[in-house]
C-alpha positions as CSV (number, residue, x, y, z in Angstrom):
1,M,150.9,153.0,79.1
2,S,153.0,153.1,82.0
3,R,155.0,150.4,83.5
4,L,152.7,150.4,86.3
5,S,149.7,150.0,84.7
6,L,151.4,147.1,82.9
7,K,152.1,145.7,86.2
8,L,148.4,145.8,86.7
9,A,146.9,144.5,83.7
10,A,149.8,141.6,84.3
11,L,148.5,140.9,88.1
12,L,144.8,140.8,86.4
13,C,145.3,138.5,83.5
14,L,147.3,136.3,86.9
15,A,144.1,136.2,89.1
16,V,141.7,135.1,86.2
17,A,143.6,132.1,85.0
18,G,144.2,131.0,88.7
19,L,140.0,131.2,89.0
20,A,139.5,129.7,86.6
21,Q,142.0,126.7,86.9
22,A,140.6,127.1,90.8
23,S,136.9,126.7,89.7
24,P,136.2,124.2,86.7
25,V,132.9,124.1,85.8
26,T,131.8,120.3,86.7
27,D,129.2,118.4,84.4
28,S,126.1,118.9,87.6
29,E,126.3,122.3,87.4
30,Q,126.4,122.4,83.8
31,L,123.0,120.2,84.1
32,L,121.9,122.2,86.8
33,A,122.0,125.3,84.9
34,K,120.6,123.5,81.8
35,T,117.8,122.7,83.7
36,A,116.5,125.6,85.2
37,E,116.4,127.0,81.6
38,S,114.3,124.0,80.6
39,P,112.6,122.1,83.0
40,T,113.1,118.8,80.5
41,A,117.1,119.6,79.8
42,G,117.8,116.8,82.0
43,M,115.6,113.9,81.3
44,S,117.5,112.1,79.1
45,K,120.4,111.7,81.8
46,Q,119.1,111.7,85.2
47,G,114.9,110.6,83.9
48,I,111.9,112.5,85.6
49,R,111.4,113.9,88.6
50,A,108.9,111.5,90.6
51,Q,107.0,111.7,94.1
52,I,105.4,109.1,96.1
53,T,101.7,110.0,97.4
54,S,99.0,108.2,99.4
55,Q,95.8,107.3,97.0
56,Q,94.4,107.6,100.7
57,R,95.3,110.2,102.5
58,I,92.7,112.0,104.7
59,T,92.5,114.8,107.7
60,V,90.0,113.7,110.4
61,S,88.4,117.1,111.8
62,S,85.6,116.7,114.8
63,E,81.9,116.4,114.0
64,M,81.0,117.7,117.2
65,P,81.9,120.4,119.8
66,G,83.3,118.6,122.8
67,R,85.9,117.8,124.9
68,I,88.8,115.4,123.9
69,T,89.2,112.2,126.4
70,L,90.8,110.0,124.1
71,L,93.3,110.7,120.7
72,D,95.2,107.8,119.9
73,G,98.7,107.5,118.3
74,L,101.4,109.6,117.3
75,P,102.5,110.6,114.1
76,G,104.3,107.4,112.4
77,E,102.6,105.2,114.4
78,R,99.9,102.6,112.3
79,F,96.3,101.8,113.5
80,K,94.0,99.1,112.2
81,K,90.6,99.5,110.4
82,G,88.1,99.9,112.9
83,S,89.9,100.8,115.8
84,T,88.9,103.8,117.7
85,L,91.1,106.7,117.5
86,V,89.0,109.7,119.0
87,R,86.9,109.4,121.4
88,F,84.6,112.4,123.2
89,D,83.0,113.1,126.7
90,C,79.5,112.5,125.6
91,T,77.7,112.7,129.0
92,E,75.5,115.2,128.0
93,Q,74.5,113.6,124.8
94,K,73.8,110.3,126.9
95,A,71.7,111.6,129.2
96,L,69.3,113.0,126.3
97,L,69.6,109.4,124.7
98,R,68.4,108.4,127.6
99,K,65.8,110.8,127.8
100,A,64.3,110.1,124.7
101,Q,64.1,106.4,125.0
102,A,62.0,106.7,127.9
103,M,59.6,109.1,126.4
104,E,59.6,106.3,123.4
105,K,58.7,103.8,125.6
106,S,55.9,106.0,127.5
107,A,54.8,106.5,123.7
108,A,54.5,103.4,123.0
109,T,52.7,102.5,126.0
110,E,49.9,105.1,125.2
111,L,49.6,103.6,122.2
112,A,48.4,100.3,123.3
113,V,46.5,102.1,125.9
114,Q,44.0,103.9,122.8
115,K,44.1,100.6,120.7
116,R,42.4,98.7,124.2
117,L,40.4,101.5,124.6
118,L,39.5,101.6,120.6
119,E,38.6,97.5,120.3
120,L,36.8,98.4,123.9
121,D,34.0,100.9,122.1
122,A,35.9,103.3,124.6
123,G,38.4,105.3,122.7
124,S,38.6,107.5,119.6
125,T,40.4,107.5,116.5
126,M,41.7,111.2,116.8
127,E,43.0,110.2,120.4
128,L,45.0,106.7,118.6
129,S,46.1,109.0,115.9
130,K,47.5,111.0,118.3
131,A,49.2,108.5,120.1
132,E,51.4,106.8,116.4
133,A,52.2,110.5,116.0
134,R,53.7,110.8,119.5
135,L,55.6,107.3,119.1
136,A,56.5,108.5,115.6
137,E,58.1,111.8,117.1
138,N,60.0,110.2,120.0
139,R,61.1,107.3,117.6
140,A,62.7,110.2,115.2
141,E,64.3,111.7,118.5
142,V,65.8,108.8,119.8
143,S,67.6,108.3,116.1
144,V,68.8,112.0,116.5
145,M,70.3,111.2,120.0
146,N,71.8,107.8,118.1
147,V,73.5,109.7,115.6
148,R,75.0,112.7,118.0
149,V,76.1,109.5,120.7
150,S,78.1,107.8,117.2
151,R,79.9,111.1,116.8
152,C,81.3,110.9,120.7
153,Q,84.0,108.3,118.9
154,I,86.1,108.2,115.8
155,K,87.0,105.0,114.3
156,A,89.3,104.4,111.5
157,P,88.5,103.9,108.3
158,F,91.0,101.9,106.9
159,S,93.8,100.6,108.0
160,G,97.6,103.0,107.6
161,R,99.4,105.3,109.6
162,I,99.4,109.0,111.3
163,A,101.0,111.7,109.6
164,A,100.2,114.5,111.8
165,R,98.5,115.1,115.4
166,E,96.7,118.6,115.5
167,A,94.8,118.5,118.5
168,A,95.3,116.7,122.8
169,E,93.4,115.2,125.3
170,H,91.4,117.2,127.3
171,E,91.2,119.9,124.8
172,Y,87.8,121.6,123.9
173,V,87.2,121.4,120.1
174,R,84.5,123.3,117.6
175,T,82.8,121.2,115.3
176,G,84.8,121.0,111.8
177,T,88.4,120.8,113.9
178,P,91.0,118.9,111.9
179,L,92.4,116.5,114.7
180,L,94.1,113.6,112.9
181,E,95.9,113.3,109.6
182,L,95.6,109.8,108.1
183,F,97.2,107.8,105.5
184,A,97.1,104.5,104.1
185,D,100.6,102.7,103.4
186,N,99.1,100.0,101.1
187,S,98.0,102.5,98.3
188,L,101.3,104.5,97.8
189,E,101.4,105.4,94.1
190,I,103.7,107.5,92.3
191,R,103.2,110.5,90.0
192,L,105.3,112.3,87.3
193,I,105.0,115.0,84.9
194,V,106.1,113.6,81.4
195,P,106.2,114.4,78.0
196,S,102.8,114.9,76.3
197,R,104.1,113.2,73.0
198,W,105.0,109.7,74.9
199,L,101.0,109.5,75.0
200,A,100.3,108.1,71.6
201,R,103.4,104.9,72.9
202,M,102.1,105.1,76.9
203,K,99.6,102.5,78.0
204,K,98.1,101.0,81.2
205,G,101.3,98.5,82.6
206,D,103.6,99.9,80.9
207,P,106.9,99.2,83.2
208,F,109.7,102.0,84.4
209,K,112.0,101.8,87.0
210,V,112.2,104.3,90.0
211,A,115.5,105.2,91.9
212,V,114.0,107.0,95.1
213,E,116.3,109.1,96.7
214,E,115.7,108.3,100.4
215,T,116.2,104.8,100.2
216,G,118.9,104.6,98.4
217,K,116.9,102.0,95.8
218,V,115.7,101.3,93.0
219,Y,112.4,99.9,92.4
220,G,110.4,98.3,89.0
221,A,106.9,99.8,88.9
222,E,104.1,100.3,85.9
223,V,102.1,102.8,84.8
224,I,97.9,102.9,86.5
225,R,96.9,105.8,85.3
226,T,97.7,108.8,82.7
227,G,96.2,112.5,82.7
228,A,93.0,113.5,80.9
229,V,94.6,116.9,80.4
230,V,97.8,118.3,78.9
231,D,99.6,121.6,79.7
232,P,99.7,123.0,76.4
233,I,102.9,125.9,77.5
234,S,104.7,122.9,79.0
235,Q,103.1,120.3,76.3
236,S,103.4,117.6,79.7
237,V,101.1,115.3,81.5
238,E,100.8,114.2,84.8
239,I,100.9,110.4,84.9
240,A,100.6,107.6,88.0
241,G,102.5,104.5,88.6
242,R,102.5,101.8,91.2
243,I,105.3,100.4,93.1
244,Q,105.8,96.4,92.8
245,N,106.9,94.9,95.5
246,A,106.8,98.5,97.7
247,G,108.7,97.8,101.4
248,K,107.5,99.1,104.4
249,E,110.2,102.0,103.9
250,L,108.2,103.7,101.3
251,L,106.6,106.9,102.7
252,P,104.2,109.4,101.1
253,G,106.5,113.0,100.2
254,M,109.9,110.5,99.2
255,S,111.4,111.5,95.7
256,G,113.6,110.4,92.7
257,W,113.7,109.3,89.7
258,A,112.1,107.6,87.0
259,R,113.5,106.2,83.9
260,F,111.0,104.9,81.0
261,P,111.7,103.1,77.5
262,Y,110.4,106.0,76.0
263,E,113.2,108.2,76.0
């Protein structure tokens, strides 16, 4: 081997040695590498990944076509059960309701007249039956219009917070258009994927701990529900838990690590 080749080989060895000293593999990197190979490899050190969700999370959609005159609340704001969240321009629907009510009143008057005529032997049972049918038809029309007018506003089905706003005031929307996304912040739960072998020991009410990354706090929790289907490939099952004494700082979508006594 030439002198030049020997020098190049020596320089290469020094460079490799320097890189090994400058970039040691940390424990976290080894844990990430193990987790990439197997999702359960890091459970014994970090616990099990958990995510906070809301049992009541819905998307409010329009039940009628029309122009929005009120869209109350912005993302993050709270609302109370029964409060009006959305209101539509229902000038036409209310006018049609008044028309149907007037026709119902007229049909009721006509029926009363036919009954009186029949009592005086001046009417016929056929005319009385027609009057009764017209009144029933008009009453049905009033009921239909009352339903349409009731759709002119949307009230909150529960107390909670607004997650997203999909429309704007003065916007014309069609039936089925998403308007608001709501969630109940008093019905938060934790979803986790645990080894299916734990089902032999796990029961409702079992305590565990959850460290939430976004708040930096550790919370006590309990098992409230176990899944009904086991994934045969990963041999895991989904369970749900409830955080005890959950504060208002917790929100759906937050995540962290849970530790169980079964580990």
